PQR file with spaces between the fields and no chain letter, atoms N, CA, C, O and H, PARSE charges and radii, in Angstrom:
ATOM       1  N    MET     1     -28.531    8.924   15.798 -0.4000 1.5000
ATOM       2  CA   MET     1     -27.191    9.008   15.213 -0.0000 2.0000
ATOM       3  C    MET     1     -27.269    8.507   13.775  0.5500 1.7000
ATOM       4  O    MET     1     -27.769    7.413   13.511 -0.5500 1.4000
ATOM       5  N    ASN     2     -26.773    9.317   12.858 -0.4000 1.5000
ATOM       6  CA   ASN     2     -26.849    8.912   11.453 -0.0000 2.0000
ATOM       7  C    ASN     2     -25.667    8.025   11.073  0.5500 1.7000
ATOM       8  O    ASN     2     -24.715    7.862   11.836 -0.5500 1.4000
ATOM       9  H    ASN     2     -26.367   10.205   13.072  0.4000 1.0000
ATOM      10  N    LYS     3     -25.757    7.459    9.874 -0.4000 1.5000
ATOM      11  CA   LYS     3     -24.772    6.484    9.407 -0.0000 2.0000
ATOM      12  C    LYS     3     -23.385    7.104    9.247  0.5500 1.7000
ATOM      13  O    LYS     3     -22.387    6.459    9.569 -0.5500 1.4000
ATOM      14  H    LYS     3     -26.530    7.591    9.255  0.4000 1.0000
ATOM      15  N    SER     4     -23.304    8.329    8.763 -0.4000 1.5000
ATOM      16  CA   SER     4     -22.022    8.994    8.549 -0.0000 2.0000
ATOM      17  C    SER     4     -21.295    9.233    9.879  0.5500 1.7000
ATOM      18  O    SER     4     -20.082    9.049    9.979 -0.5500 1.4000
ATOM      19  H    SER     4     -24.115    8.853    8.502  0.4000 1.0000
ATOM      20  N    MET     5     -22.052    9.641   10.884 -0.4000 1.5000
ATOM      21  CA   MET     5     -21.456    9.893   12.203 -0.0000 2.0000
ATOM      22  C    MET     5     -20.952    8.595   12.830  0.5500 1.7000
ATOM      23  O    MET     5     -19.883    8.567   13.439 -0.5500 1.4000
ATOM      24  H    MET     5     -23.037    9.790   10.803  0.4000 1.0000
ATOM      25  N    LEU     6     -21.723    7.529   12.679 -0.4000 1.5000
ATOM      26  CA   LEU     6     -21.313    6.234   13.212 -0.0000 2.0000
ATOM      27  C    LEU     6     -20.037    5.750   12.524  0.5500 1.7000
ATOM      28  O    LEU     6     -19.138    5.216   13.174 -0.5500 1.4000
ATOM      29  H    LEU     6     -22.592    7.551   12.184  0.4000 1.0000
ATOM      30  N    LYS     7     -19.965    5.941   11.203 -0.4000 1.5000
ATOM      31  CA   LYS     7     -18.769    5.541   10.462 -0.0000 2.0000
ATOM      32  C    LYS     7     -17.550    6.325   10.943  0.5500 1.7000
ATOM      33  O    LYS     7     -16.471    5.755   11.108 -0.5500 1.4000
ATOM      34  H    LYS     7     -20.696    6.374   10.675  0.4000 1.0000
ATOM      35  N    THR     8     -17.717    7.624   11.166 -0.4000 1.5000
ATOM      36  CA   THR     8     -16.622    8.454   11.665 -0.0000 2.0000
ATOM      37  C    THR     8     -16.153    7.994   13.031  0.5500 1.7000
ATOM      38  O    THR     8     -14.952    7.936   13.291 -0.5500 1.4000
ATOM      39  H    THR     8     -18.593    8.086   11.032  0.4000 1.0000
ATOM      40  N    ILE     9     -17.087    7.670   13.898 -0.4000 1.5000
ATOM      41  CA   ILE     9     -16.736    7.220   15.251 -0.0000 2.0000
ATOM      42  C    ILE     9     -15.995    5.883   15.195  0.5500 1.7000
ATOM      43  O    ILE     9     -15.003    5.694   15.900 -0.5500 1.4000
ATOM      44  H    ILE     9     -18.063    7.718   13.686  0.4000 1.0000
ATOM      45  N    VAL    10     -16.468    4.960   14.362 -0.4000 1.5000
ATOM      46  CA   VAL    10     -15.824    3.644   14.254 -0.0000 2.0000
ATOM      47  C    VAL    10     -14.410    3.788   13.687  0.5500 1.7000
ATOM      48  O    VAL    10     -13.467    3.196   14.211 -0.5500 1.4000
ATOM      49  H    VAL    10     -17.274    5.114   13.789  0.4000 1.0000
ATOM      50  N    LEU    11     -14.263    4.574   12.619 -0.4000 1.5000
ATOM      51  CA   LEU    11     -12.932    4.753   12.030 -0.0000 2.0000
ATOM      52  C    LEU    11     -11.992    5.476   12.993  0.5500 1.7000
ATOM      53  O    LEU    11     -10.816    5.124   13.088 -0.5500 1.4000
ATOM      54  H    LEU    11     -15.029    5.055   12.193  0.4000 1.0000
ATOM      55  N    GLY    12     -12.493    6.470   13.699 -0.4000 1.5000
ATOM      56  CA   GLY    12     -11.672    7.168   14.689 -0.0000 2.0000
ATOM      57  C    GLY    12     -11.252    6.250   15.822  0.5500 1.7000
ATOM      58  O    GLY    12     -10.104    6.288   16.264 -0.5500 1.4000
ATOM      59  H    GLY    12     -13.449    6.756   13.621  0.4000 1.0000
ATOM      60  N    GLY    13     -12.178    5.425   16.294 -0.4000 1.5000
ATOM      61  CA   GLY    13     -11.853    4.472   17.355 -0.0000 2.0000
ATOM      62  C    GLY    13     -10.824    3.447   16.905  0.5500 1.7000
ATOM      63  O    GLY    13      -9.931    3.071   17.664 -0.5500 1.4000
ATOM      64  H    GLY    13     -13.111    5.394   15.935  0.4000 1.0000
ATOM      65  N    THR    14     -10.960    3.003   15.667 -0.4000 1.5000
ATOM      66  CA   THR    14      -9.986    2.055   15.121 -0.0000 2.0000
ATOM      67  C    THR    14      -8.605    2.691   15.026  0.5500 1.7000
ATOM      68  O    THR    14      -7.605    2.066   15.378 -0.5500 1.4000
ATOM      69  H    THR    14     -11.686    3.309   15.051  0.4000 1.0000
ATOM      70  N    ALA    15      -8.547    3.934   14.549 -0.4000 1.5000
ATOM      71  CA   ALA    15      -7.263    4.630   14.446 -0.0000 2.0000
ATOM      72  C    ALA    15      -6.633    4.831   15.821  0.5500 1.7000
ATOM      73  O    ALA    15      -5.425    4.657   15.980 -0.5500 1.4000
ATOM      74  H    ALA    15      -9.360    4.442   14.263  0.4000 1.0000
ATOM      75  N    LEU    16      -7.438    5.195   16.808 -0.4000 1.5000
ATOM      76  CA   LEU    16      -6.914    5.368   18.168 -0.0000 2.0000
ATOM      77  C    LEU    16      -6.419    4.048   18.744  0.5500 1.7000
ATOM      78  O    LEU    16      -5.384    4.014   19.410 -0.5500 1.4000
ATOM      79  H    LEU    16      -8.419    5.336   16.679  0.4000 1.0000
ATOM      80  N    THR    17      -7.144    2.968   18.498 -0.4000 1.5000
ATOM      81  CA   THR    17      -6.729    1.654   18.994 -0.0000 2.0000
ATOM      82  C    THR    17      -5.405    1.228   18.367  0.5500 1.7000
ATOM      83  O    THR    17      -4.516    0.738   19.063 -0.5500 1.4000
ATOM      84  H    THR    17      -7.985    2.996   17.957  0.4000 1.0000
ATOM      85  N    LEU    18      -5.271    1.415   17.050 -0.4000 1.5000
ATOM      86  CA   LEU    18      -4.017    1.054   16.384 -0.0000 2.0000
ATOM      87  C    LEU    18      -2.857    1.925   16.862  0.5500 1.7000
ATOM      88  O    LEU    18      -1.744    1.430   17.039 -0.5500 1.4000
ATOM      89  H    LEU    18      -5.993    1.814   16.485  0.4000 1.0000
ATOM      90  N    THR    19      -3.107    3.205   17.070 -0.4000 1.5000
ATOM      91  CA   THR    19      -2.063    4.098   17.582 -0.0000 2.0000
ATOM      92  C    THR    19      -1.638    3.672   18.978  0.5500 1.7000
ATOM      93  O    THR    19      -0.445    3.639   19.281 -0.5500 1.4000
ATOM      94  H    THR    19      -4.011    3.607   16.926  0.4000 1.0000
ATOM      95  N    PHE    20      -2.597    3.347   19.821 -0.4000 1.5000
ATOM      96  CA   PHE    20      -2.294    2.893   21.173 -0.0000 2.0000
ATOM      97  C    PHE    20      -1.479    1.598   21.143  0.5500 1.7000
ATOM      98  O    PHE    20      -0.548    1.432   21.931 -0.5500 1.4000
ATOM      99  H    PHE    20      -3.565    3.374   19.575  0.4000 1.0000
ATOM     100  N    ALA    21      -1.828    0.685   20.237 -0.4000 1.5000
ATOM     101  CA   ALA    21      -1.098   -0.576   20.123 -0.0000 2.0000
ATOM     102  C    ALA    21       0.344   -0.328   19.677  0.5500 1.7000
ATOM     103  O    ALA    21       1.264   -0.965   20.190 -0.5500 1.4000
ATOM     104  H    ALA    21      -2.584    0.821   19.597  0.4000 1.0000
ATOM     105  N    LEU    22       0.548    0.585   18.735 -0.4000 1.5000
ATOM     106  CA   LEU    22       1.912    0.894   18.286 -0.0000 2.0000
ATOM     107  C    LEU    22       2.738    1.523   19.395  0.5500 1.7000
ATOM     108  O    LEU    22       3.930    1.240   19.520 -0.5500 1.4000
ATOM     109  H    LEU    22      -0.199    1.102   18.318  0.4000 1.0000
ATOM     110  N    LEU    23       2.114    2.376   20.203 -0.4000 1.5000
ATOM     111  CA   LEU    23       2.836    3.014   21.304 -0.0000 2.0000
ATOM     112  C    LEU    23       3.092    2.046   22.449  0.5500 1.7000
ATOM     113  O    LEU    23       4.085    2.177   23.166 -0.5500 1.4000
ATOM     114  H    LEU    23       1.146    2.606   20.101  0.4000 1.0000
ATOM     115  N    THR    24       2.213    1.088   22.622 -0.4000 1.5000
ATOM     116  CA   THR    24       2.350    0.115   23.703 -0.0000 2.0000
ATOM     117  C    THR    24       3.384   -0.959   23.369  0.5500 1.7000
ATOM     118  O    THR    24       4.131   -1.398   24.244 -0.5500 1.4000
ATOM     119  H    THR    24       1.407    0.981   22.040  0.4000 1.0000
ATOM     120  N    TYR    25       3.427   -1.377   22.120 -0.4000 1.5000
ATOM     121  CA   TYR    25       4.323   -2.454   21.690 -0.0000 2.0000
ATOM     122  C    TYR    25       5.230   -1.990   20.545  0.5500 1.7000
ATOM     123  O    TYR    25       5.104   -2.498   19.431 -0.5500 1.4000
ATOM     124  H    TYR    25       2.821   -1.021   21.409  0.4000 1.0000
ATOM     125  N    PRO    26       6.123   -1.055   20.785 -0.5600 1.5000
ATOM     126  CA   PRO    26       6.939   -0.526   19.680  0.2800 2.0000
ATOM     127  C    PRO    26       7.917   -1.545   19.099  0.5500 1.7000
ATOM     128  O    PRO    26       8.173   -1.546   17.895 -0.5500 1.4000
ATOM     129  N    LYS    27       8.467   -2.416   19.959 -0.4000 1.5000
ATOM     130  CA   LYS    27       9.438   -3.401   19.474 -0.0000 2.0000
ATOM     131  C    LYS    27       8.775   -4.374   18.496  0.5500 1.7000
ATOM     132  O    LYS    27       9.316   -4.660   17.428 -0.5500 1.4000
ATOM     133  H    LYS    27       8.259   -2.415   20.937  0.4000 1.0000
ATOM     134  N    GLU    28       7.606   -4.875   18.873 -0.4000 1.5000
ATOM     135  CA   GLU    28       6.890   -5.810   18.007 -0.0000 2.0000
ATOM     136  C    GLU    28       6.456   -5.137   16.708  0.5500 1.7000
ATOM     137  O    GLU    28       6.492   -5.753   15.643 -0.5500 1.4000
ATOM     138  H    GLU    28       7.166   -4.644   19.741  0.4000 1.0000
ATOM     139  N    ALA    29       6.045   -3.873   16.798 -0.4000 1.5000
ATOM     140  CA   ALA    29       5.630   -3.139   15.600 -0.0000 2.0000
ATOM     141  C    ALA    29       6.808   -2.944   14.656  0.5500 1.7000
ATOM     142  O    ALA    29       6.655   -3.069   13.441 -0.5500 1.4000
ATOM     143  H    ALA    29       6.016   -3.373   17.663  0.4000 1.0000
ATOM     144  N    LEU    30       7.976   -2.641   15.199 -0.4000 1.5000
ATOM     145  CA   LEU    30       9.161   -2.453   14.360 -0.0000 2.0000
ATOM     146  C    LEU    30       9.583   -3.763   13.702  0.5500 1.7000
ATOM     147  O    LEU    30       9.943   -3.781   12.525 -0.5500 1.4000
ATOM     148  H    LEU    30       8.100   -2.540   16.186  0.4000 1.0000
ATOM     149  N    GLU    31       9.540   -4.850   14.454 -0.4000 1.5000
ATOM     150  CA   GLU    31       9.886   -6.156   13.890 -0.0000 2.0000
ATOM     151  C    GLU    31       8.904   -6.561   12.787  0.5500 1.7000
ATOM     152  O    GLU    31       9.317   -7.074   11.747 -0.5500 1.4000
ATOM     153  H    GLU    31       9.248   -4.835   15.410  0.4000 1.0000
ATOM     154  N    ALA    32       7.615   -6.333   13.011 -0.4000 1.5000
ATOM     155  CA   ALA    32       6.602   -6.678   12.007 -0.0000 2.0000
ATOM     156  C    ALA    32       6.776   -5.816   10.754  0.5500 1.7000
ATOM     157  O    ALA    32       6.608   -6.303    9.636 -0.5500 1.4000
ATOM     158  H    ALA    32       7.280   -5.916   13.856  0.4000 1.0000
ATOM     159  N    SER    33       7.111   -4.549   10.937 -0.4000 1.5000
ATOM     160  CA   SER    33       7.350   -3.673    9.786 -0.0000 2.0000
ATOM     161  C    SER    33       8.548   -4.149    8.987  0.5500 1.7000
ATOM     162  O    SER    33       8.517   -4.154    7.757 -0.5500 1.4000
ATOM     163  H    SER    33       7.248   -4.153   11.845  0.4000 1.0000
ATOM     164  N    GLY    34       9.589   -4.542    9.671 -0.4000 1.5000
ATOM     165  CA   GLY    34      10.778   -5.056    8.990 -0.0000 2.0000
ATOM     166  C    GLY    34      10.486   -6.324    8.212  0.5500 1.7000
ATOM     167  O    GLY    34      10.946   -6.490    7.082 -0.5500 1.4000
ATOM     168  H    GLY    34       9.614   -4.538   10.671  0.4000 1.0000
ATOM     169  N    ARG    35       9.713   -7.227    8.826 -0.4000 1.5000
ATOM     170  CA   ARG    35       9.338   -8.460    8.120 -0.0000 2.0000
ATOM     171  C    ARG    35       8.483   -8.156    6.899  0.5500 1.7000
ATOM     172  O    ARG    35       8.640   -8.792    5.856 -0.5500 1.4000
ATOM     173  H    ARG    35       9.340   -7.092    9.744  0.4000 1.0000
ATOM     174  N    GLY    36       7.578   -7.187    7.021 -0.4000 1.5000
ATOM     175  CA   GLY    36       6.730   -6.816    5.901 -0.0000 2.0000
ATOM     176  C    GLY    36       7.537   -6.235    4.755  0.5500 1.7000
ATOM     177  O    GLY    36       7.306   -6.578    3.595 -0.5500 1.4000
ATOM     178  H    GLY    36       7.450   -6.670    7.867  0.4000 1.0000
ATOM     179  N    LEU    37       8.489   -5.353    5.070 -0.4000 1.5000
ATOM     180  CA   LEU    37       9.341   -4.781    4.027 -0.0000 2.0000
ATOM     181  C    LEU    37      10.226   -5.839    3.387  0.5500 1.7000
ATOM     182  O    LEU    37      10.433   -5.829    2.173 -0.5500 1.4000
ATOM     183  H    LEU    37       8.677   -5.074    6.012  0.4000 1.0000
ATOM     184  N    ASN    38      10.747   -6.749    4.199 -0.4000 1.5000
ATOM     185  CA   ASN    38      11.576   -7.833    3.677 -0.0000 2.0000
ATOM     186  C    ASN    38      10.770   -8.725    2.733  0.5500 1.7000
ATOM     187  O    ASN    38      11.263   -9.122    1.677 -0.5500 1.4000
ATOM     188  H    ASN    38      10.579   -6.757    5.185  0.4000 1.0000
ATOM     189  N    THR    39       9.543   -9.035    3.112 -0.4000 1.5000
ATOM     190  CA   THR    39       8.674   -9.840    2.262 -0.0000 2.0000
ATOM     191  C    THR    39       8.393   -9.116    0.954  0.5500 1.7000
ATOM     192  O    THR    39       8.430   -9.722   -0.117 -0.5500 1.4000
ATOM     193  H    THR    39       9.142   -8.713    3.970  0.4000 1.0000
ATOM     194  N    TRP    40       8.112   -7.821    1.039 -0.4000 1.5000
ATOM     195  CA   TRP    40       7.852   -7.047   -0.171 -0.0000 2.0000
ATOM     196  C    TRP    40       9.071   -7.058   -1.084  0.5500 1.7000
ATOM     197  O    TRP    40       8.949   -7.250   -2.294 -0.5500 1.4000
ATOM     198  H    TRP    40       8.081   -7.329    1.909  0.4000 1.0000
ATOM     199  N    TRP    41      10.245   -6.852   -0.499 -0.4000 1.5000
ATOM     200  CA   TRP    41      11.473   -6.776   -1.285 -0.0000 2.0000
ATOM     201  C    TRP    41      11.816   -8.112   -1.949  0.5500 1.7000
ATOM     202  O    TRP    41      12.309   -8.131   -3.077 -0.5500 1.4000
ATOM     203  H    TRP    41      10.344   -6.697    0.484  0.4000 1.0000
ATOM     204  N    ARG    42      11.558   -9.233   -1.258 -0.4000 1.5000
ATOM     205  CA   ARG    42      11.944  -10.542   -1.778 -0.0000 2.0000
ATOM     206  C    ARG    42      10.849  -11.222   -2.601  0.5500 1.7000
ATOM     207  O    ARG    42      11.164  -11.998   -3.504 -0.5500 1.4000
ATOM     208  H    ARG    42      11.158   -9.217   -0.342  0.4000 1.0000
ATOM     209  N    VAL    43       9.564  -10.951   -2.313 -0.4000 1.5000
ATOM     210  CA   VAL    43       8.477  -11.689   -2.952 -0.0000 2.0000
ATOM     211  C    VAL    43       7.703  -10.828   -3.957  0.5500 1.7000
ATOM     212  O    VAL    43       7.413  -11.284   -5.063 -0.5500 1.4000
ATOM     213  H    VAL    43       9.309  -10.321   -1.580  0.4000 1.0000
ATOM     214  N    VAL    44       7.373   -9.612   -3.589 -0.4000 1.5000
ATOM     215  CA   VAL    44       6.492   -8.802   -4.423 -0.0000 2.0000
ATOM     216  C    VAL    44       7.261   -8.028   -5.490  0.5500 1.7000
ATOM     217  O    VAL    44       6.862   -8.023   -6.654 -0.5500 1.4000
ATOM     218  H    VAL    44       7.609   -9.242   -2.691  0.4000 1.0000
ATOM     219  N    PHE    45       8.340   -7.386   -5.116 -0.4000 1.5000
ATOM     220  CA   PHE    45       9.056   -6.500   -6.022 -0.0000 2.0000
ATOM     221  C    PHE    45       9.676   -7.202   -7.233  0.5500 1.7000
ATOM     222  O    PHE    45       9.515   -6.700   -8.346 -0.5500 1.4000
ATOM     223  H    PHE    45       8.664   -7.390   -4.170  0.4000 1.0000
ATOM     224  N    PRO    46      10.375   -8.335   -7.085 -0.5600 1.5000
ATOM     225  CA   PRO    46      11.016   -8.948   -8.263  0.2800 2.0000
ATOM     226  C    PRO    46      10.069   -9.281   -9.412  0.5500 1.7000
ATOM     227  O    PRO    46      10.407   -9.008  -10.564 -0.5500 1.4000
ATOM     228  N    PRO    47       8.896   -9.860   -9.149 -0.5600 1.5000
ATOM     229  CA   PRO    47       8.014  -10.126  -10.297  0.2800 2.0000
ATOM     230  C    PRO    47       7.436   -8.857  -10.921  0.5500 1.7000
ATOM     231  O    PRO    47       7.125   -8.843  -12.112 -0.5500 1.4000
ATOM     232  N    LEU    48       7.289   -7.798  -10.135 -0.4000 1.5000
ATOM     233  CA   LEU    48       6.698   -6.580  -10.671 -0.0000 2.0000
ATOM     234  C    LEU    48       7.700   -5.688  -11.398  0.5500 1.7000
ATOM     235  O    LEU    48       7.300   -4.846  -12.203 -0.5500 1.4000
ATOM     236  H    LEU    48       7.541   -7.809   -9.167  0.4000 1.0000
ATOM     237  N    LEU    49       8.984   -5.855  -11.133 -0.4000 1.5000
ATOM     238  CA   LEU    49       9.991   -4.990  -11.738 -0.0000 2.0000
ATOM     239  C    LEU    49       9.938   -5.003  -13.269  0.5500 1.7000
ATOM     240  O    LEU    49       9.946   -3.929  -13.869 -0.5500 1.4000
ATOM     241  H    LEU    49       9.309   -6.539  -10.479  0.4000 1.0000
ATOM     242  N    PRO    50       9.884   -6.167  -13.929 -0.5600 1.5000
ATOM     243  CA   PRO    50       9.790   -6.142  -15.399  0.2800 2.0000
ATOM     244  C    PRO    50       8.527   -5.433  -15.898  0.5500 1.7000
ATOM     245  O    PRO    50       8.558   -4.742  -16.917 -0.5500 1.4000
ATOM     246  N    LEU    51       7.427   -5.606  -15.178 -0.4000 1.5000
ATOM     247  CA   LEU    51       6.194   -4.929  -15.550 -0.0000 2.0000
ATOM     248  C    LEU    51       6.353   -3.412  -15.451  0.5500 1.7000
ATOM     249  O    LEU    51       5.918   -2.685  -16.344 -0.5500 1.4000
ATOM     250  H    LEU    51       7.402   -6.166  -14.351  0.4000 1.0000
ATOM     251  N    PHE    52       6.967   -2.934  -14.383 -0.4000 1.5000
ATOM     252  CA   PHE    52       7.203   -1.494  -14.227 -0.0000 2.0000
ATOM     253  C    PHE    52       8.081   -0.956  -15.361  0.5500 1.7000
ATOM     254  O    PHE    52       7.798    0.101  -15.925 -0.5500 1.4000
ATOM     255  H    PHE    52       7.321   -3.524  -13.657  0.4000 1.0000
ATOM     256  N    ILE    53       9.132   -1.680  -15.684 -0.4000 1.5000
ATOM     257  CA   ILE    53      10.054   -1.233  -16.736 -0.0000 2.0000
ATOM     258  C    ILE    53       9.350   -1.223  -18.091  0.5500 1.7000
ATOM     259  O    ILE    53       9.445   -0.244  -18.830 -0.5500 1.4000
ATOM     260  H    ILE    53       9.362   -2.538  -15.226  0.4000 1.0000
ATOM     261  N    LEU    54       8.647   -2.302  -18.419 -0.4000 1.5000
ATOM     262  CA   LEU    54       7.947   -2.370  -19.699 -0.0000 2.0000
ATOM     263  C    LEU    54       6.860   -1.306  -19.811  0.5500 1.7000
ATOM     264  O    LEU    54       6.692   -0.700  -20.870 -0.5500 1.4000
ATOM     265  H    LEU    54       8.569   -3.098  -17.818  0.4000 1.0000
ATOM     266  N    SER    55       6.130   -1.078  -18.741 -0.4000 1.5000
ATOM     267  CA   SER    55       5.075   -0.070  -18.813 -0.0000 2.0000
ATOM     268  C    SER    55       5.662    1.320  -19.035  0.5500 1.7000
ATOM     269  O    SER    55       5.095    2.111  -19.789 -0.5500 1.4000
ATOM     270  H    SER    55       6.266   -1.570  -17.881  0.4000 1.0000
ATOM     271  N    LYS    56       6.783    1.631  -18.395 -0.4000 1.5000
ATOM     272  CA   LYS    56       7.435    2.923  -18.625 -0.0000 2.0000
ATOM     273  C    LYS    56       7.930    3.036  -20.064  0.5500 1.7000
ATOM     274  O    LYS    56       7.798    4.093  -20.681 -0.5500 1.4000
ATOM     275  H    LYS    56       7.244    0.988  -17.782  0.4000 1.0000
ATOM     276  N    LEU    57       8.494    1.967  -20.601 -0.4000 1.5000
ATOM     277  CA   LEU    57       8.942    1.983  -21.988 -0.0000 2.0000
ATOM     278  C    LEU    57       7.769    2.172  -22.952  0.5500 1.7000
ATOM     279  O    LEU    57       7.859    2.955  -23.899 -0.5500 1.4000
ATOM     280  H    LEU    57       8.602    1.109  -20.100  0.4000 1.0000
ATOM     281  N    PHE    58       6.668    1.452  -22.709 -0.4000 1.5000
ATOM     282  CA   PHE    58       5.497    1.580  -23.574 -0.0000 2.0000
ATOM     283  C    PHE    58       4.947    2.999  -23.538  0.5500 1.7000
ATOM     284  O    PHE    58       4.573    3.546  -24.576 -0.5500 1.4000
ATOM     285  H    PHE    58       6.595    0.817  -21.941  0.4000 1.0000
ATOM     286  N    ILE    59       4.896    3.592  -22.367 -0.4000 1.5000
ATOM     287  CA   ILE    59       4.410    4.966  -22.253 -0.0000 2.0000
ATOM     288  C    ILE    59       5.378    5.924  -22.947  0.5500 1.7000
ATOM     289  O    ILE    59       4.953    6.826  -23.669 -0.5500 1.4000
ATOM     290  H    ILE    59       5.200    3.149  -21.524  0.4000 1.0000
ATOM     291  N    GLY    60       6.673    5.727  -22.727 -0.4000 1.5000
ATOM     292  CA   GLY    60       7.678    6.600  -23.320 -0.0000 2.0000
ATOM     293  C    GLY    60       7.711    6.543  -24.832  0.5500 1.7000
ATOM     294  O    GLY    60       7.924    7.568  -25.479 -0.5500 1.4000
ATOM     295  H    GLY    60       7.018    4.994  -22.141  0.4000 1.0000
ATOM     296  N    PHE    61       7.506    5.373  -25.414 -0.4000 1.5000
ATOM     297  CA   PHE    61       7.533    5.225  -26.866 -0.0000 2.0000
ATOM     298  C    PHE    61       6.183    5.513  -27.513  0.5500 1.7000
ATOM     299  O    PHE    61       6.064    5.451  -28.737 -0.5500 1.4000
ATOM     300  H    PHE    61       7.333    4.540  -24.889  0.4000 1.0000
ATOM     301  N    GLY    62       5.173    5.826  -26.720 -0.4000 1.5000
ATOM     302  CA   GLY    62       3.868    6.176  -27.270 -0.0000 2.0000
ATOM     303  C    GLY    62       2.994    5.011  -27.636  0.5500 1.7000
ATOM     304  O    GLY    62       2.011    5.187  -28.355 -0.5500 1.4000
ATOM     305  H    GLY    62       5.269    5.876  -25.726  0.4000 1.0000
ATOM     306  N    VAL    63       3.319    3.817  -27.163 -0.4000 1.5000
ATOM     307  CA   VAL    63       2.524    2.641  -27.487 -0.0000 2.0000
ATOM     308  C    VAL    63       1.153    2.718  -26.811  0.5500 1.7000
ATOM     309  O    VAL    63       0.148    2.335  -27.410 -0.5500 1.4000
ATOM     310  H    VAL    63       4.117    3.674  -26.579  0.4000 1.0000
ATOM     311  N    VAL    64       1.104    3.199  -25.595 -0.4000 1.5000
ATOM     312  CA   VAL    64      -0.153    3.247  -24.842 -0.0000 2.0000
ATOM     313  C    VAL    64      -1.167    4.176  -25.514  0.5500 1.7000
ATOM     314  O    VAL    64      -2.306    3.764  -25.731 -0.5500 1.4000
ATOM     315  H    VAL    64       1.921    3.510  -25.109  0.4000 1.0000
ATOM     316  N    PRO    65      -0.791    5.422  -25.854 -0.5600 1.5000
ATOM     317  CA   PRO    65      -1.771    6.262  -26.556  0.2800 2.0000
ATOM     318  C    PRO    65      -2.168    5.697  -27.921  0.5500 1.7000
ATOM     319  O    PRO    65      -3.315    5.841  -28.344 -0.5500 1.4000
ATOM     320  N    PHE    66      -1.226    5.058  -28.603 -0.4000 1.5000
ATOM     321  CA   PHE    66      -1.538    4.466  -29.909 -0.0000 2.0000
ATOM     322  C    PHE    66      -2.594    3.369  -29.768  0.5500 1.7000
ATOM     323  O    PHE    66      -3.536    3.306  -30.558 -0.5500 1.4000
ATOM     324  H    PHE    66      -0.295    4.941  -28.259  0.4000 1.0000
ATOM     325  N    ILE    67      -2.438    2.516  -28.773 -0.4000 1.5000
ATOM     326  CA   ILE    67      -3.407    1.430  -28.552 -0.0000 2.0000
ATOM     327  C    ILE    67      -4.753    2.027  -28.107  0.5500 1.7000
ATOM     328  O    ILE    67      -5.815    1.527  -28.479 -0.5500 1.4000
ATOM     329  H    ILE    67      -1.673    2.568  -28.132  0.4000 1.0000
ATOM     330  N    GLY    68      -4.691    3.089  -27.316 -0.4000 1.5000
ATOM     331  CA   GLY    68      -5.916    3.706  -26.850 -0.0000 2.0000
ATOM     332  C    GLY    68      -6.717    4.383  -27.947  0.5500 1.7000
ATOM     333  O    GLY    68      -7.943    4.448  -27.865 -0.5500 1.4000
ATOM     334  H    GLY    68      -3.829    3.494  -27.014  0.4000 1.0000
ATOM     335  N    ILE    69      -6.050    4.884  -28.964 -0.4000 1.5000
ATOM     336  CA   ILE    69      -6.733    5.569  -30.054 -0.0000 2.0000
ATOM     337  C    ILE    69      -7.312    4.570  -31.041  0.5500 1.7000
ATOM     338  O    ILE    69      -8.419    4.763  -31.544 -0.5500 1.4000
ATOM     339  H    ILE    69      -5.053    4.831  -29.030  0.4000 1.0000
ATOM     340  N    HIS    70      -6.580    3.511  -31.318 -0.4000 1.5000
ATOM     341  CA   HIS    70      -7.024    2.559  -32.328 -0.0000 2.0000
ATOM     342  C    HIS    70      -7.747    1.448  -31.696  0.5500 1.7000
ATOM     343  O    HIS    70      -8.204    0.537  -32.387 -0.5500 1.4000
ATOM     344  H    HIS    70      -5.681    3.354  -30.909  0.4000 1.0000
């Protein structure tokens, strides 16, 4: 058995195991998803929002290509 085939089997087995876990425990999966989204919304998104806005402004005003050329 070559390395590529073994990798495919391991990744496929992992995907099947995770799918089985989601189907077996849907309530826990939904609660964990909600907690993850809540964490993203309260912890990750607020600090990144100014960065997203500034990067769009820099791209829109041509600052990024200007810095890249010079």
